[in-house]
C-alpha positions in Angstrom: -48.7 134.7 51.5 -46.7 134.1 48.2 -46.8 137.6 47.4 -45.4 137.7 51.1 -42.3 135.9 50.3 -38.8 136.9 49.4 -38.9 137.7 45.2 -34.7 136.4 45.0 -35.8 133.3 47.5 -39.0 132.3 45.3 -36.1 132.7 41.6 -34.0 129.6 43.1 -34.9 127.0 40.9 -35.9 123.8 43.3 -33.6 120.4 42.2 -34.4 118.7 39.1 -33.8 115.6 40.4 -36.3 115.6 43.1 -39.2 113.7 40.9 -36.6 110.5 40.0 -35.4 110.7 42.8 -38.5 110.7 44.6 -40.0 107.8 42.4 -36.9 105.9 42.1 -37.5 105.5 46.6 -41.2 104.9 46.4 -40.4 101.6 43.6 -37.2 101.0 46.0 -41.0 101.0 49.3 -42.4 98.9 46.9 -39.7 96.1 46.9 -38.8 97.0 43.9 -34.8 96.6 42.8 -33.3 99.9 41.4 -30.3 100.5 40.7 -28.8 104.1 41.6 -26.6 105.7 39.6 -27.5 109.4 40.2 -25.4 109.6 43.6 -23.1 111.7 43.9 -20.9 110.8 47.2 -18.3 107.9 47.4 -20.1 104.5 48.2 -16.8 103.7 50.4 -17.4 103.6 53.9 -15.0 106.4 56.1 -11.6 104.8 56.4 -10.9 103.8 60.6 -7.8 106.0 60.7 -10.7 108.9 60.6 -13.3 107.5 62.5 -11.5 106.5 65.3 -10.1 110.0 65.7 -14.1 111.4 65.4 -14.6 109.1 68.3 -11.4 109.9 70.7 -12.4 113.7 69.5 -16.1 113.1 71.5 -14.2 111.2 74.6 -12.4 113.9 75.0 -14.9 116.6 75.0 -13.6 117.8 72.0 -17.6 119.2 71.4 -17.5 122.6 71.5 -17.4 126.0 69.5 -14.0 126.3 68.2 -13.0 129.4 65.9 -15.7 130.7 62.8 -12.9 129.6 60.7 -11.8 126.8 62.1 -9.4 125.3 63.9 -5.8 125.7 63.5 -4.6 122.5 63.7 -6.6 121.4 60.7 -5.8 124.8 59.2 -1.7 123.7 59.8 -2.2 120.3 58.0 -4.6 121.9 54.6 -1.4 124.5 54.5 0.4 121.2 53.9 -1.6 119.2 51.9 -1.1 122.5 49.2 2.2 122.1 49.8 3.1 118.5 49.2 0.6 118.5 46.0 -0.1 122.4 44.4 2.9 123.7 45.3 1.3 126.2 47.0 2.5 128.2 49.7 -0.4 129.4 52.1 -0.7 130.4 55.8 -3.4 129.7 58.3 -4.3 133.4 57.7 -5.5 132.3 54.2 -7.8 129.7 54.7 -11.9 129.1 55.7 -12.8 126.0 56.3 -15.9 125.7 55.9 -19.8 123.4 56.6 -19.0 121.6 52.8 -17.2 122.5 49.3 -21.0 124.1 48.5 -20.8 125.9 51.3 -17.4 127.9 51.1 -18.7 128.0 47.3 -21.1 130.7 48.7 -19.0 132.0 51.2 -16.5 132.8 48.4 -19.4 134.5 46.1 -21.0 136.4 49.1 -17.4 137.5 49.4 -16.8 138.9 46.2 -20.3 139.8 44.2 -22.4 142.7 43.8 -25.5 142.7 42.7 -25.3 142.8 38.7 -22.0 141.3 38.5 -21.0 138.9 35.6 -20.0 135.3 36.8 -19.3 133.1 33.7 -20.0 129.5 34.3 -19.7 126.6 32.1 -22.3 124.2 30.7 -22.8 121.0 31.5 -21.8 122.5 35.2 -22.9 121.4 38.7 -26.1 121.7 39.5 -25.9 124.1 42.2 -23.5 126.9 40.1 -26.2 128.6 38.8 -28.6 129.0 41.5 -24.9 129.9 44.4 -24.9 132.5 41.9 -27.7 133.9 42.2 -28.3 134.4 45.5 -25.4 136.2 45.6 -27.1 138.7 43.7 -24.5 138.1 40.6 -25.6 136.9 37.2 -24.8 133.2 35.8 -23.3 133.9 32.7 -23.3 130.6 30.6 -20.1 129.1 28.0 -22.1 125.8 26.3 -19.1 123.3 25.9 -19.2 121.1 23.3 -18.4 117.3 23.3 -15.7 117.3 20.3 -13.9 119.4 23.1 -13.7 116.7 25.8 -17.1 119.5 27.2 -14.0 121.8 27.9 -14.3 125.8 27.6 -11.4 127.6 25.6 -10.2 131.8 26.1 -11.8 132.5 23.4 -15.1 131.1 24.8 -14.0 133.9 28.0 -13.5 136.1 25.2 -17.1 136.2 23.8 -18.8 136.6 26.8 -16.5 139.0 28.6 -18.7 142.4 29.3 -17.7 145.3 31.6 -19.0 143.1 34.5 -17.2 140.1 34.3 -16.6 139.4 38.0 -15.6 136.1 38.3 -15.1 132.0 36.2 -16.0 129.0 38.1 -13.9 126.3 36.9 -14.6 122.7 37.9 -11.6 120.2 37.3 -11.7 117.6 37.7 -15.5 118.5 36.6 -18.9 116.7 37.8 -20.7 116.7 35.9 -18.1 115.6 32.4 -15.3 114.1 34.3 -13.8 116.6 31.8 -9.6 117.3 33.5 -8.0 120.9 32.2 -4.6 119.9 31.2 -2.1 122.8 31.7 -1.8 124.4 28.8 -5.6 125.4 29.1 -5.0 126.5 32.5 -2.5 128.5 32.0 -4.1 129.9 29.0 -7.0 130.7 31.7 -4.7 131.7 34.6 -3.6 134.9 31.8 -6.7 135.6 31.1 -8.0 136.5 33.8 -5.5 137.9 34.7 -5.0 140.2 32.0 -8.6 140.8 32.5 -9.1 141.5 36.3 -11.7 138.6 36.9 -11.5 136.2 39.9 -10.8 132.0 38.8 -13.1 130.2 41.8 -11.3 126.6 41.1 -13.2 124.2 42.1 -11.3 121.1 42.5 -12.7 118.4 45.3 -12.6 115.5 42.8 -8.3 116.1 42.7 -7.9 112.8 43.9 -10.3 111.0 41.5 -8.2 111.0 38.4 -7.1 108.2 35.8 -4.9 107.2 33.0 -2.2 110.1 31.7 -4.5 112.8 33.7 -3.2 114.9 36.4 -4.8 117.2 38.2 -3.4 121.0 38.2 -3.9 123.5 40.5 -4.3 127.3 39.0 -4.0 129.2 41.4 0.1 127.3 41.5 2.0 129.1 37.8 2.8 132.5 39.4 1.8 135.3 42.4 -0.5 137.3 40.2 -3.1 134.2 39.6 -2.7 133.0 43.0 -3.4 136.6 44.0 -7.3 136.3 42.2 -7.6 132.1 42.6 -10.3 131.1 45.1 -9.2 127.5 46.2 -12.5 125.4 46.8 -11.9 121.4 48.2 -13.1 120.0 51.0 -13.2 116.1 52.8 -16.2 114.4 50.9 -14.1 112.4 47.8 -11.8 111.9 48.8 -11.9 110.7 51.9 -15.7 109.3 51.6 -16.7 112.1 54.4 -19.9 113.7 52.5 -21.9 113.4 55.3 -19.5 115.2 58.0 -19.8 118.2 56.4 -16.3 119.9 55.5 -15.7 122.4 52.6 -12.5 124.7 52.8 -11.1 127.8 50.6 -7.3 128.7 50.4 -7.0 132.7 49.0 -6.2 135.9 49.2 -6.0 136.3 53.2 -8.7 139.6 52.3 -10.6 137.6 50.7 -10.2 135.0 53.4 -11.0 137.7 56.1 -14.2 138.6 54.6 -15.5 135.0 54.2 -14.7 134.7 58.1 -17.0 137.9 58.9 -19.4 136.3 56.6 -19.6 132.5 58.0 -18.8 134.0 61.7 -23.0 135.4 61.5 -24.5 133.0 59.4 -23.1 129.7 60.6 -20.0 130.1 63.2 -18.1 127.0 63.1 -17.8 123.5 61.4 -18.6 120.8 63.3 -16.1 120.2 66.0 -15.7 116.7 65.3 -15.9 116.6 61.7 -12.5 119.1 62.0 -10.6 117.2 64.5 -11.3 113.3 61.9 -10.3 115.9 58.9 -7.0 116.6 61.0 -6.8 112.8 60.6 -7.3 112.3 56.9 -5.3 115.1 55.5 -2.4 113.5 57.9 -2.6 110.6 58.6 -2.4 107.0 56.4 -4.0 107.8 52.6 -3.3 104.7 51.1 -7.5 104.6 51.2 -7.6 107.2 48.8 -5.4 105.2 45.9 -7.6 101.9 46.8 -11.0 104.0 46.5 -9.4 105.6 43.3 -8.5 102.3 41.5 -12.2 100.8 42.1 -13.5 103.8 40.5 -11.4 103.5 38.0 -11.9 99.7 36.5 -16.1 100.8 37.8 -15.3 103.6 35.1 -13.9 101.0 32.1 -17.1 99.1 33.0 -19.5 101.6 32.2 -17.4 103.0 29.8 -17.7 100.6 27.5 -20.8 98.9 28.0 -22.9 101.8 27.6 -21.2 102.2 23.7 -22.3 98.9 23.4 -25.8 100.2 23.8 -27.5 101.1 20.4 -28.2 104.8 20.3 -26.1 105.8 23.0 -22.7 106.9 23.5 -20.3 108.4 26.3 -16.2 109.8 26.5 -14.2 108.1 28.7 -14.0 111.0 31.7 -10.4 111.5 33.2 -11.8 112.1 36.8 -14.1 112.0 38.9 -16.9 109.9 39.3 -19.4 111.0 36.0 -20.3 109.9 32.7 -22.2 111.7 31.1 -24.3 109.6 28.7 -25.1 111.0 25.2 -29.0 110.1 24.1 -29.6 112.0 21.1 -29.7 109.3 18.3 -32.7 108.1 20.5 -34.3 111.4 20.6 -38.2 111.5 19.0 -38.0 107.8 18.6 -40.4 105.6 21.4 -39.7 103.3 23.6 -41.7 100.5 25.6 -44.8 103.1 24.5 -42.8 106.3 26.1 -41.8 108.8 23.3 -38.4 110.5 24.4 -38.4 114.0 23.9 -35.7 115.3 26.3 -33.8 114.0 29.3 -36.6 113.9 31.7 -38.1 111.7 29.4 -35.4 109.3 28.5 -34.6 109.1 32.6 -37.9 108.0 33.4 -38.1 105.4 30.8 -34.8 103.8 32.4 -36.5 103.6 36.0 -39.4 102.5 34.8 -38.2 99.7 32.4 -35.0 99.2 33.6 -35.1 99.8 37.2 -32.6 102.2 37.0 -32.5 105.5 38.2 -29.7 108.7 35.9 -30.1 112.1 36.9 -31.1 114.2 33.4 -29.1 116.4 31.4 -31.7 119.1 32.2 -30.1 119.6 35.8 -26.0 120.0 34.0 -28.2 122.9 32.0 -27.6 120.1 28.7 -31.0 118.0 27.6 -29.5 115.6 25.0 -27.7 113.7 28.0 -28.0 111.7 31.2 -25.2 111.6 34.0 -24.1 108.4 35.4 -21.8 108.3 38.2 -20.3 104.7 38.9 -20.1 105.7 42.6 -21.8 102.3 42.7 -20.6 98.6 43.1 -19.4 96.8 39.6 -22.7 94.1 40.1 -24.5 97.2 39.9 -23.1 98.4 36.5 -22.9 95.5 34.6 -26.1 94.7 35.3 -27.3 97.7 34.9 -26.2 98.2 31.7 -27.6 94.6 30.7 -31.1 96.1 32.0 -30.9 99.9 29.9 -29.7 97.6 27.0 -32.8 95.3 26.4 -34.7 98.5 27.4 -33.6 100.2 24.3 -32.8 97.3 22.0 -35.2 94.6 22.9 
């Protein structure tokens, strides 16, 4: 049968984390206390005002089809958010609401990519970027960033990989998996390069509210009309409002791009969940105190995990400026044997932590970088402290 299946479909790689996740679940089912540092979602419940708005929408019968690109009330709320938070002026015609930010990125790529077009992606990358590019008949082109540069690519890096087929770059700030945040000078350089080379910028800003210390989120589209016209801004409700399961993402872009995205969406998924859309209006326009509450907790957890990891022999990490992830460098342990297991790569190290420390992390190979593992600190302080102790015992004895 395999010869009759889609060549493109068969070429899409499965998630490399599935084996680790399946093993962790099996261990939990057997009664073991497995600490999960792999999860990519806030561990907080969706704020009460948002939940109540969803219940009210159900009781009002707002459970029918909506316009395929989203309800006008939500588009207006998104426009207001961009004006207040990012100094960006958009009209509802510049907005499309989709089934999560991942769906937004897919629609954006579908709208701009022709077969063979190249899309530049920084490494380490969010696991779905390369596969989304391939699904839309594009070609992912990688820039391998360095830890000493906080895993950020530069204009010189872009210039080195540019070809006549370069169609877009994907910018993710604050970044998953590194927590890196691009500053104003770096973003202006990238913006000027994109304008001069007529290259689209798909800017994934889903973690913009989760930022720490002196870092500041700046949307690349906010510098001038030239970069705004070629920028496709991706955001959503999942991270800032603990609404991962509600599946609402949104895109802001030139109205020509949005029209193509809307046409595509109308034939693939139609409208996003109606109840989630009405709840998202309340999320954006209602009380925002929950964001700062969650952000402060994430910051405390980040500091605890960062300090704890750097006290374990052979491990190190940079202090992330945003999101809720830390990339942990285990290069000094590569080639060594612990608990009878030789560490050749990130999957080996993740398996070591899972089997002997009962700690689940994501292998760096999933992000294109194999001497690191990703820890999420979207878990309790108690779990973080317990996990650090377990890892230290596993590695140092």
